[in-house]
N, C-alpha and C positions, 0 to 999 in steps of 0.2 A: 609445457602447458599443463599437462595432467600429473606431472611428477609429485608436487606438493599434495594434490588431492588424494593421491594413492600412498603418500608417504615414501616416495622413492628418491633417492639421491641422484640417480641418472637413469638414462633410457635402458630398460632391460632388454629391449628386442631391436637394437640397432643392427643394421645390416653390415656395418663395418667389422671386419674380423678383429677380435680382441682376445689375447691369450687369457685374460682374467675370466672370461666367459667360456673357455674351452670345456666342452662337456666330454667326459670320458665314457662314451657308450662302449659296448663290448668290442665293436670293430675298431673304434678309434684307439682304445687302450691297447689292443693287440698290435695294431700297426705301430704305435708310439713305441712300445716296448721292443718290437722287432727292429725298428729303424735306428734305435739307440745302440744296438749291437752289431748290425750288419754293416759290412763295408762292401766296396764294389759298386755295382749298379743295382738300383732297386726301383721297381715300378709301383706307383701308387695310383690306383684308379678309383673313380667314383662318379656318380651322376652329378650334374650341376646342382650346387646348393647343399651338398651333403657335408660340407665342412673340412674340405681337403686343405684349404689355405689356413684355417684355424689350427689344423693339425701340425702343419709346417712351422707356424709361429710358436706353437707349444714346444715343438722339437728344438727350435733355435734357442729357446730360452733355457733348455736343459743341456745344450752343449757345453762342455767344460771350456774354461778360459783359453786353453791351449789350442782349441780346434778353430781353424780358420774356415769361415763360411761365406758363401756368396749365393744370393738368391735372385735368379732371373725371372721376372714375372711379365716381361714384355716380349713374347715370342713372335712378334711380327718383325723383330730385328733380324737381319742376316746374321750368319754365324760370325762374321767379323765384328758386328755390332755387339753381339752377346760376349764375345771375348773381351771387348773393351769394357762392357758393363761388369763382367767378372773381375777384371783387374781393378776397376774402380772400387767395387765392393771389398775386395781383399786388401785394399790400402796400397796397391802398387800401380797406380794408374799411369799410362804412358800415352797420353792423347796425341802427343807430337810424333809418335812413331808410326811406321807403316804397318798395315794389317799383318804382314808376315812377321815383323818384329814383335808386334803385340802378341801374337800366338807363340812365338818363341819365348817370350817373357813369361807367359802363362805356363807353358810346358815345363820350362826350367824351374819355376816356382813349385809346381806340383811335384816334380821329380825330387828336388831338394827336400821337400817335406817328407816325401816317402822314404828317402834314404836316412833322414833323420828320426823316423819313427813317429812323426807328427801327423795328426789327423787333419784332413781337409774335406769339407762337404760342399758340393755344388748342387744346388737345387734349381731345377728347371720347371717352373710352373706353366700350366696350360700347354703341356708338351704335345697335345694332339694337333696343335696348330703348325708344328714344324714340318718342313718339307723333308723328303727322304735323305737329301744330300746333307742337310744340317744335322738330322739325327745320326747319320753315319759319322760326321765329323765329331760330334759330341761323344759317340761311342768310342772313337779313337783315343779320347783322352783317358778312358778307363783302362787302357792297356799300356800305359806309359812304363810301368815297372815290369813288363814282359811276364815272366813265369813266377814272379815273386808270389810267395803264398801268405806273407804278413802284410796284406794289403791295408793301406791306411786311408786311401782315397775313396770317398763315398759320392756317388752321383745319384741324385733322386729325380727321376722323371715322374712328374705329377700330372695326371691328365684325366680326361673323361674316357670311358671304356673304348671309344673308337680308336684310340692309340694302339690297342692290341691287334686290331686287324691291320693297321698300317705297318706294324712291325713284321708282318709276314712277308714283306717285299723282299725279293732275293738279295737286294744290295744292303739289307740290314741283318743278314744272317749272323755276322760277327757280334753285332749289338745284341741280338737275341741270345746268343750263347753266353754273354757276360752278365746277363740278368740273374742275379742270385736270390732275389726276393720279390715276390709279387704280393702286394696287399690290396684288398678291395675294401673300400669304405662303404658300408651298407646304410640305408636308411634306418631310422630309429624305429624300434617296435613300440607297441602301445605303452607298455610300462615305462620305457625309456622316454617317451614324449612327456608323460606325467613328471618324471624327475627332472627332465630338461627344462621344462617351464619353471618349476619350483626353484631349481638351482639358479637360473638367470634372475628370478626375482629376488632371491637372497643376496646375490652379488650386488644387485642394484639398490640394496638397503630396504627392501620390503620388510616391514615388521611382521607382516602376516603373509607368508609364502603360499597360503591356500587361497589366494586371491581369485583363482579360477576354480569353478566348481568341477567335480569329476565329470559331470555331463558335458560341460563346455570343453574340457580337455579331450574327452572321447570324440566329440564332434570334430575338433581341430585335428586330431591325430588321423581320423578317416580322410578328411579333405586333403590334408598335406602329404599323405602317403609316407609320413615320417621324414620329410625332407626338412631339415632345420631352417633353411632360408625361407621356406613357405610358412613354417610354424611362426617364425619371427614376424613376418608380414601380417599373418592373421591375428596374432596376439596384440600387435601394436594397434591395429584397427579396433580390436575388442576394447582396449583401454580407452581409445578416442570415443567410441560409442557410448561406453559406460559413463565416461566424464560428462558427455553432453546430456545424459539423463540423470546425472548425479547419483549413479548407482555405485556403491562401494565394492561390489563383487560381481564377477562375470559369470553369468549362468548360460545355460544352453541357448536361451532366446537370443541373447547378445551375441554368442558365437555364430548363431544362424544368420543374424543381421550382417555381421562383418563378412562372412563368406558370401552371402548373397551380394553384397556390394562389390566384392572382388570378382565374383563370377559374371555379373551383369553390368558393372561399372555404375551402379546407382544404389542408393539407400533411401528407402521411402521416407523416413522421418526428416531426411535432409533435402528431399527434392519435391515433396508434395505437402507442405505445410503452409498454412496462412499466417499472417501476423498474429491474428487472434489465437491460432493454435499453438504458436510458439510459447504461450503461457507466461513467460516472464522475459524482461529485457535481458537478464543474465543468460537464460538458455539461448536466446537468439544470438547473443554475442559469442557463446561458446561454439554454436553451430558454425557461424562464420569463420571463427578461428580454426575449427576442425577442417572445414572445407579447404582452407588454405593450406593447412599442414598436410592433408591427405594428398593434395596436388603436388606439394613440394616433395613428399615422401615418394610419390610415384616417379617423379623426375629423377631424385636421387637414386632410387632403386635401379632405374634403368641405366643411368650412368655407371653405377657400380657393377651391373651385370656385364657391361661393356669391358670393364677393367679386370674383373675377376670372375671365374666360373666356379671357384671353390666354394 
């Protein structure tokens, strides 16, 4: 709706993870570089909305063609279901086999690739939702090659920080000992928020990446605490409100309005205007369109939060 008004080719602040919009903050870049080199078990933690899933998608794009990869994002599955999902993702699905035979097929596949010196990456997203038994079973996969030092298997446990306390369970001591890398994804600092917004606008085709004033960005940075998902939500609302008023640039006032709407569930120009105050039929139509899109965005954001915490 507002894309042509702002000269954009696509939505710059969609909540759907997209590697093209991956932002290399200091902590994201450090984690990406380490994960490209590290084998064995790695733990990647970060608060909800800090961009863990985007990091994983960027990592998958950088894996060489000879690396086999499986990405499990539904951690409500039992371990047997996760094994079946991994086999499917690795291209060796065996749905007709028993759970024991599927596990044998997976371990044989991993062992054969180890012996051939071929890399395999298993990504477990939202790992904080796994129970202790499932975590222990996943950890067992990391020890297939025994005492081999040239480990080619990589298992990434990606989770919110609460997983670290869960790993203190006595039954997970072996898994704890196999973790060779721990990465923590941090919220963006104030300078990174400025660059984050400009970069996303540029990727979305903005001819003028300074669409948001410094005052507006500073306000968004403080409200969001540097969480990319929150930044996206606020910025999208800013564009909607600016479009309703036909403003080509987002200033501090518009940012304040968007944040007030998100905090209180209302926005005065949309909830307390008369037909006379709507000024023009065009503005009234835009307001009605925006209310519909805000509601749809809220529903979509809620559904997305259920599917992905990254």
